[in-house]
BAPA-364226 format. One record per residue (C-alpha): residue number from 1; x, y, z. Coordinates in pm, 1 decimal. Layout:
// residues N
 guse       px       py       pz
  NUM        X        Y        Z
...
END
This chain:
// residues 443
 guse       px       py       pz
    1   8578.2  10604.0   9968.3
    2   8601.9  10869.5  10298.7
    3   8571.3  11123.6  10042.8
    4   8241.1  11190.1   9864.6
    5   8266.3  11124.8   9459.2
    6   8069.7  11415.7   9361.3
    7   8239.1  11756.5   9199.5
    8   8114.2  12014.1   9455.9
    9   8170.1  12401.3   9425.5
   10   8142.8  12597.9   9728.8
   11   8339.6  12936.5   9623.6
   12   8506.9  13079.6   9309.2
   13   8802.9  12852.8   9267.8
   14   9074.3  12970.7   9444.5
   15   8867.2  13031.5   9755.1
   16   8907.4  13250.7  10026.9
   17   9115.9  13035.7  10212.3
   18   9292.9  12928.5   9998.3
   19   9370.0  13287.4   9859.4
   20   9465.0  13349.8  10220.3
   21   9709.4  13035.4  10238.7
   22   9875.4  13173.6   9881.4
   23   9965.2  13467.1   9998.5
   24  10152.2  13313.5  10291.6
   25  10328.8  13104.6  10060.8
   26  10461.8  13435.7   9912.0
   27  10598.4  13534.5  10212.8
   28  10738.2  13245.5  10348.5
   29  10803.8  12989.8  10048.4
   30  11099.1  13062.6   9764.3
   31  10985.7  13232.4   9444.9
   32  11096.7  12975.9   9240.5
   33  10835.4  12685.7   9345.0
   34  10574.9  12787.8   9109.3
   35  10190.0  12626.0   9170.4
   36   9976.3  12537.1   8847.4
   37   9672.6  12599.4   9095.5
   38   9650.4  12782.5   9375.1
   39   9410.5  12599.5   9597.9
   40   9524.9  12489.8   9884.9
   41   9427.3  12076.6   9956.5
   42   9269.5  11958.7  10282.3
   43   9188.8  11638.8  10165.5
   44   9168.9  11383.8   9844.0
   45   9056.4  11044.1   9765.8
   46   8930.5  10857.2   9467.6
   47   8886.4  11088.8   9164.9
   48   8855.9  11418.2   9387.2
   49   9046.0  11672.2   9558.8
   50   8914.4  11886.5   9877.3
   51   9031.0  12221.6   9920.5
   52   9042.2  12405.2  10248.3
   53   8692.6  12608.9  10125.1
   54   8538.5  12280.1  10078.1
   55   8542.1  12312.7   9712.2
   56   8556.7  11912.4   9571.6
   57   8718.7  11940.1   9228.6
   58   8777.8  11658.6   8967.6
   59   9156.0  11521.2   8972.7
   60   9270.8  11461.3   8587.2
   61   9638.0  11530.3   8724.8
   62   9697.1  11267.0   9015.3
   63   9986.6  11475.7   9123.7
   64  10141.7  11441.4   8822.2
   65  10089.4  11038.1   8795.5
   66  10186.0  10967.5   9156.3
   67   9849.2  10885.7   9302.6
   68   9779.7  10610.7   9042.9
   69   9620.9  10397.4   9332.5
   70   9425.2  10679.9   9474.1
   71   9488.3  10950.8   9743.4
   72   9487.0  10805.0  10099.3
   73   9412.1  10473.6   9941.7
   74   9342.8  10237.6  10193.6
   75   9540.0   9954.1  10147.8
   76   9827.5  10217.4  10156.9
   77   9709.4  10377.4  10474.4
   78   9677.3  10082.0  10662.2
   79  10036.1   9986.8  10556.8
   80  10196.0  10359.2  10624.7
   81  10041.9  10352.8  10987.3
   82  10122.1  10024.9  11093.9
   83  10543.4  10055.0  11006.5
   84  10537.2  10413.9  11137.9
   85  10391.8  10256.2  11448.1
   86  10720.8  10040.5  11426.7
   87  11011.4  10229.6  11276.8
   88  11043.9  10532.2  11046.8
   89  11429.7  10517.8  10968.4
   90  11704.0  10354.4  11022.8
   91  11927.3  10420.1  10674.2
   92  11960.0  10068.7  10475.7
   93  12333.1  10088.1  10451.5
   94  12371.1  10135.3  10820.1
   95  12122.8   9877.3  10982.9
   96  11851.7   9715.6  10657.4
   97  11531.6   9605.7  10697.4
   98  11313.6   9357.2  10530.1
   99  11010.1   9638.4  10344.1
  100  11334.4   9731.3  10149.1
  101  11422.7   9380.4  10023.9
  102  11073.8   9313.4   9982.2
  103  11030.6   9611.5   9692.2
  104  11300.9   9510.5   9517.6
  105  11204.8   9141.5   9492.7
  106  10893.5   9298.2   9340.4
  107  11039.8   9522.6   9135.3
  108  11263.2   9262.9   9003.7
  109  10949.7   9002.2   8921.9
  110  10734.9   9291.8   8792.1
  111  10980.6   9466.2   8501.4
  112  10983.9   9301.8   8161.3
  113  11249.4   9041.5   8091.6
  114  11332.8   8742.9   8276.3
  115  11667.5   8788.3   8346.4
  116  11850.4   8808.3   8676.1
  117  11788.0   9151.2   8804.9
  118  11912.2   9348.6   9057.5
  119  11679.0   9663.9   9237.9
  120  11831.6   9984.2   9382.0
  121  11600.1  10237.9   9591.3
  122  11647.2  10598.5   9604.7
  123  11448.0  10926.7   9659.6
  124  11315.4  11078.2   9366.7
  125  11268.3  11023.7   8973.7
  126  11574.5  11254.5   8917.6
  127  11809.8  11083.0   9159.7
  128  11709.9  10692.7   8994.8
  129  11798.6  10873.5   8650.8
  130  12128.6  11012.1   8800.9
  131  12211.8  10654.8   8951.0
  132  12137.1  10474.0   8601.4
  133  12349.3  10678.0   8486.0
  134  12631.9  10648.4   8672.2
  135  12562.8  10266.7   8676.2
  136  12627.5  10204.3   8295.3
  137  12896.4  10429.2   8324.8
  138  13103.4  10171.6   8557.0
  139  12965.7   9898.7   8343.2
  140  13085.5  10000.4   8048.0
  141  13385.9  10206.4   8107.4
  142  13245.7  10491.7   7927.2
  143  13129.7  10834.1   7967.4
  144  12923.5  10972.8   7693.7
  145  12511.1  10957.1   7728.5
  146  12296.8  10987.4   7430.6
  147  11947.5  11174.5   7525.9
  148  11663.5  11319.2   7302.7
  149  11488.2  11607.0   7166.2
  150  11146.3  11680.6   7400.9
  151  11297.3  11466.2   7719.7
  152  11231.2  11512.6   8059.9
  153  11493.3  11338.2   8318.4
  154  11494.9  11555.9   8632.0
  155  11630.5  11896.8   8803.3
  156  11941.6  11786.0   8933.6
  157  12285.9  11946.7   8750.4
  158  12299.9  11589.1   8548.3
  159  11930.5  11531.3   8467.0
  160  11868.8  11880.6   8383.1
  161  12195.9  11824.9   8135.5
  162  11960.8  11539.1   7985.3
  163  11635.5  11724.8   8027.4
  164  11581.0  11893.0   7684.4
  165  11356.7  12189.4   7748.1
  166  11502.2  12490.7   7865.3
  167  11246.4  12718.6   8079.2
  168  11157.3  12662.3   8357.6
  169  11369.0  12376.2   8387.5
  170  11754.7  12459.3   8300.7
  171  11722.7  12852.7   8211.6
  172  12029.4  13009.7   8443.5
  173  12135.9  12727.2   8627.0
  174  12446.2  12671.6   8425.2
  175  12744.6  12463.0   8341.2
  176  12586.2  12103.1   8312.1
  177  12726.6  11788.0   8319.6
  178  12926.5  11702.1   8083.0
  179  12937.9  11398.8   7790.3
  180  12552.1  11438.1   7735.0
  181  12492.3  11412.5   7380.8
  182  12085.3  11491.5   7220.5
  183  11939.6  11334.8   6909.9
  184  11606.0  11367.0   6761.7
  185  11317.3  11216.8   6907.2
  186  11107.9  11017.4   6652.8
  187  10796.6  11226.4   6690.2
  188  10553.7  11105.5   6449.2
  189  10313.8  11485.4   6427.3
  190  10632.3  11659.3   6383.7
  191  10827.9  11478.6   6180.0
  192  10913.4  11720.7   5908.2
  193  10863.7  11455.5   5601.1
  194  10527.8  11300.6   5813.1
  195  10438.4  11013.8   6046.8
  196  10511.8  10716.7   5790.4
  197  10900.9  10819.6   5735.5
  198  10956.1  10882.9   6101.6
  199  11055.2  10533.5   6253.6
  200  11267.6  10487.3   5969.0
  201  11479.7  10805.1   5918.1
  202  11436.9  10907.1   6287.8
  203  11658.7  10595.1   6354.3
  204  11879.8  10667.3   6051.4
  205  11947.9  11047.5   6188.6
  206  12020.5  10855.1   6554.1
  207  12257.7  10569.2   6458.7
  208  12432.0  10849.8   6183.4
  209  12476.1  11138.0   6480.2
  210  12579.8  10865.9   6735.6
  211  12851.9  10743.2   6507.6
  212  12998.6  11076.7   6373.5
  213  12959.5  11289.8   6714.6
  214  13003.2  11078.5   6970.4
  215  13119.9  10765.0   6902.4
  216  12978.9  10353.4   6939.0
  217  13267.0  10296.8   7167.7
  218  13259.5  10555.4   7401.9
  219  12840.0  10559.5   7465.0
  220  12777.9  10406.1   7834.5
  221  12419.3  10473.3   7761.7
  222  12094.0  10564.7   7547.3
  223  11839.4  10678.9   7783.2
  224  11463.1  10718.1   7695.5
  225  11106.6  10781.8   7784.7
  226  10890.8  10496.2   7602.1
  227  10622.2  10805.6   7601.5
  228  10779.2  11146.3   7687.6
  229  10615.7  11300.6   7965.8
  230  10675.3  11684.1   8039.0
  231  10758.2  11679.3   7617.6
  232  10415.4  11662.6   7584.9
  233  10354.9  11286.6   7586.6
  234  10508.5  11220.1   7276.8
  235  10469.9  10840.4   7131.4
  236  10788.4  10783.6   6978.9
  237  10701.1  10650.7   6611.9
  238  10560.0  10235.6   6649.0
  239  10910.8  10019.6   6600.4
  240  11191.6  10282.7   6641.9
  241  11265.6  10220.5   7035.7
  242  11244.6   9855.7   6947.5
  243  11528.5   9927.4   6721.9
  244  11671.4  10154.4   6925.7
  245  11747.2   9895.9   7201.3
  246  11882.8   9660.4   6916.1
  247  12110.2   9862.0   6825.1
  248  12237.4   9925.9   7191.6
  249  12269.8   9559.9   7256.0
  250  12472.2   9531.4   6936.1
  251  12706.4   9747.2   7073.6
  252  12666.5   9728.3   7403.2
  253  12537.2  10012.6   7526.6
  254  12329.0  10011.6   7842.7
  255  12009.6  10123.8   7652.3
  256  11808.7  10319.6   7960.3
  257  11410.0  10294.2   7985.2
  258  11288.7  10613.3   8239.8
  259  10929.4  10500.8   8322.3
  260  10909.1  10717.1   8596.8
  261  10584.8  10893.2   8425.1
  262  10480.8  10602.0   8236.7
  263  10544.3  10297.9   8476.8
  264  10288.4  10123.1   8741.8
  265  10001.8  10043.1   8534.3
  266   9973.7  10423.7   8377.6
  267   9985.8  10289.7   7986.0
  268   9763.0   9997.0   8038.1
  269  10071.4   9756.7   8111.1
  270  10296.8   9752.1   8398.4
  271  10592.7   9900.5   8210.9
  272  10477.6  10136.9   7888.2
  273  10832.6   9974.6   7684.5
  274  10663.9   9626.7   7744.7
  275  10358.1   9736.8   7441.2
  276  10600.9   9694.0   7203.8
  277  10858.4   9403.3   7347.5
  278  11085.3   9615.4   7461.3
  279  11341.3   9485.1   7723.4
  280  11525.8   9759.1   7888.0
  281  11922.2   9682.4   8037.3
  282  11789.9   9959.1   8336.4
  283  11461.1  10081.9   8421.9
  284  11421.9  10389.8   8649.1
  285  11067.9  10386.2   8810.1
  286  10906.3  10638.1   9082.2
  287  10572.9  10837.3   9066.6
  288  10299.8  10587.9   9092.2
  289  10520.4  10332.8   9276.3
  290  10424.9  10419.6   9650.6
  291  10087.5  10589.9   9660.7
  292  10222.4  10930.4   9710.3
  293  10533.5  10883.6   9930.8
  294  10862.4  10938.5   9786.2
  295  11052.0  10670.6   9628.3
  296  11186.2  10584.2   9318.6
  297  11434.7  10298.6   9218.0
  298  11648.3  10180.3   8943.2
  299  11627.5   9806.0   8836.3
  300  11823.6   9631.1   8585.5
  301  12075.2   9318.5   8455.4
  302  12230.3   9142.0   8763.7
  303  12526.0   9179.7   8606.0
  304  12518.3   9579.9   8544.4
  305  12371.5   9633.8   8883.9
  306  12620.7   9414.5   9052.2
  307  12925.2   9613.6   8831.5
  308  12891.1   9883.3   9104.9
  309  13118.7   9820.7   9410.2
  310  12987.5   9842.8   9773.1
  311  12892.0  10172.6   9873.3
  312  12901.1  10333.8   9553.5
  313  12512.8  10299.0   9519.4
  314  12290.1  10466.0   9838.1
  315  12157.4  10761.9  10007.8
  316  12058.9  10855.1  10381.7
  317  11701.7  10802.7  10290.6
  318  11691.4  10573.6   9969.0
  319  11433.0  10319.0  10015.8
  320  11237.7  10458.0  10322.3
  321  11080.4  10208.6  10523.6
  322  10747.1  10417.9  10508.4
  323  10776.7  10467.4  10146.3
  324  10897.2  10093.2  10111.4
  325  10559.5   9971.9  10352.1
  326  10313.3  10206.4  10116.5
  327  10500.0  10086.2   9763.5
  328  10388.0   9708.3   9869.9
  329  10071.2   9845.9   9979.6
  330  10034.7  10046.3   9673.6
  331  10145.7   9744.7   9432.2
  332   9891.8   9487.2   9598.6
  333   9657.7   9740.9   9520.1
  334   9739.7   9725.4   9148.4
  335   9715.7   9404.5   9136.4
  336   9394.0   9334.5   9334.5
  337   9196.9   9616.6   9162.0
  338   9399.9   9543.4   8817.5
  339   9484.2   9862.2   8745.6
  340   9616.3   9795.4   8386.9
  341   9274.3   9717.9   8337.5
  342   9150.7  10044.3   8458.5
  343   9380.2  10263.7   8285.6
  344   9264.6  10073.2   7952.1
  345   8912.8  10138.0   7991.3
  346   8967.6  10505.2   8102.8
  347   9142.7  10559.7   7726.4
  348   8768.1  10377.0   7623.7
  349   8646.2  10639.9   7763.3
  350   8850.1  10891.8   7711.0
  351   8967.6  10871.8   7389.4
  352   8621.2  10882.9   7191.6
  353   8521.2  11192.1   7382.3
  354   8912.2  11379.6   7333.0
  355   8837.2  11277.0   6925.5
  356   8530.5  11427.6   6930.1
  357   8706.0  11770.0   6983.2
  358   8985.6  11669.9   6741.9
  359   8634.6  11669.3   6512.0
  360   8570.4  11962.7   6595.3
  361   8830.7  12221.9   6659.2
  362   9132.7  12266.9   6374.3
  363   9328.3  12396.7   6659.7
  364   9385.1  12027.1   6798.3
  365   9704.1  11959.0   6607.0
  366   9719.2  11591.4   6739.5
  367   9603.5  11330.3   6975.1
  368   9808.5  11060.1   7111.2
  369   9885.2  10848.6   7442.3
  370   9770.7  10557.7   7559.1
  371   9566.8  10409.4   7881.3
  372   9507.6  10696.0   8149.1
  373   9847.9  10885.9   8000.0
  374   9667.5  11085.1   7744.9
  375   9668.4  11462.2   7568.1
  376   9618.3  11687.8   7287.0
  377   9859.8  11922.1   7133.8
  378   9690.6  12270.3   7040.9
  379   9845.7  12452.3   6731.5
  380   9704.6  12781.7   6533.3
  381   9431.1  12631.2   6347.0
  382   9557.6  12556.5   5972.6
  383   9912.1  12523.9   6081.6
  384  10157.6  12347.6   6286.8
  385  10234.6  12631.6   6509.5
  386  10244.6  12581.1   6873.2
  387   9958.2  12752.0   7035.2
  388  10034.2  12771.7   7445.0
  389   9771.9  13093.2   7472.5
  390   9512.6  12871.4   7367.4
  391   9648.8  12589.4   7592.8
  392   9693.8  12816.0   7887.5
  393   9301.9  12974.0   7837.1
  394   9165.8  12622.2   7818.5
  395   9342.1  12506.4   8104.0
  396   9227.7  12808.7   8312.6
  397   8870.4  12778.7   8225.3
  398   8885.4  12429.3   8338.6
  399   9007.2  12505.7   8670.8
  400   8798.3  12804.7   8744.3
  401   8532.3  12485.5   8631.9
  402   8675.7  12242.5   8963.3
  403   8900.2  12059.2   8716.4
  404   9237.8  12028.5   8764.8
  405   9438.6  11972.5   8481.3
  406   9809.6  12012.1   8379.4
  407   9984.8  12106.5   8073.5
  408  10351.7  12036.3   7885.2
  409  10507.3  11996.7   7598.6
  410  10833.7  12169.6   7451.8
  411  10634.4  12437.5   7349.3
  412  10369.0  12453.1   7629.9
  413  10111.5  12354.2   7377.4
  414   9981.7  12026.4   7547.5
  415   9666.7  11952.0   7747.0
  416   9797.1  11601.4   7912.1
  417   9564.4  11366.4   8145.4
  418   9639.0  11163.6   8394.7
  419   9333.8  11062.0   8601.4
  420   9393.9  10837.4   8905.1
  421   9341.0  10501.9   8772.1
  422   9076.9  10440.1   9025.1
  423   8840.0  10716.0   8929.8
  424   8476.4  10650.3   8849.1
  425   8290.0  10701.1   8488.3
  426   8056.9  10975.2   8628.6
  427   8347.8  11213.6   8704.0
  428   8534.3  11154.0   8367.7
  429   8255.0  11239.2   8195.3
  430   8183.9  11551.5   8367.5
  431   8530.3  11634.9   8391.4
  432   8525.8  11561.4   8009.4
  433   8184.1  11757.3   7988.7
  434   8408.1  12077.2   8147.3
  435   8671.4  12044.1   7945.6
  436   8410.0  12054.7   7602.7
  437   8274.1  12367.2   7760.0
  438   8646.0  12535.4   7795.6
  439   8714.9  12472.7   7442.8
  440   8358.7  12601.6   7352.4
  441   8420.4  12888.5   7535.5
  442   8831.4  12942.2   7454.3
  443   8864.8  12810.2   7113.9
END
């Protein structure tokens, strides 16, 4: 790889050049655009991010599950360079091009289920979710959409309504889009009567609330993340999602799987809903699809996707040819390098180390996730009360030692780990050593 795969600390984190750039950010960029770790990046590759001060940081975040194939992945770089030299934009709705069609073909092939499918391309995950809702409403002639506690689906007005967390995503931005209803998530760690009862009771609650508060005949769609992302990497109780999908089919309700964070090998399968054999009607994708370039998609049953009138879906930049070229190269990399297998290997390295932390520190309430999408939930010792202060302290300690980590969770008390799927074992272990030290210093 072009970037030396070693952690190197030349300065304090952040260093002086990063601090100078951060001062410029404060004067030029709206303060509502936050920054988790103010180190300014010069280049990156594999499992390393290099900042402008020459520090090499271990990457356990992948730009929030985006650069799964690694930053500046060779196939992606080559494809983008060739496409930029050919043309950068025409708008697919004006004069189309093969790259868009090829990405749609790949998505139709790779997403779960043998049924006839169609795809439409967009720019961001939120845009994909919004269009999935449009498609579901148009297909069914109904309006209501059901989402879950702890869900995150985006920052547009409609997707904020679907998102469960107020701060920082919703506070002060209402009123939100209507006909959105929320039901409890099958969250095993926090289910009131315990994890063994979670799937059955959560499903019964779901059915009862939709029937009594919404009405099946009024419900266009149910949308769920197979593993919740910003909500804290909540893995639904086994069997819950499959039962919801089956119930949706009975009532002719569109079942939407939001795989924006879980998709493209992240959990050890191409898509997380495959783990339980769930086949969604519509699936939304983004993040890992294009090796870092902005691209998103809705893929689904042909009769649903084609129900929308011509011109009803699209956007000026949707399916940009450069992003499409990157996506085709990223997918080629995932296949050639067996990144599903890599995700499973990453879990085999990380899970035992995280389990050891859970054994050692009673502040670790839960360890969960799958593949290279793992998390620990931190609580006040002896309780299940969220512990965001400890979460922040451990994160800061990791950052100071050159490990990029992210937090999540409705209560801000989850450490989540999303390393690039091409990271080496040596960096994985070194990063976990830093995490161990951060726990020792903070917990």
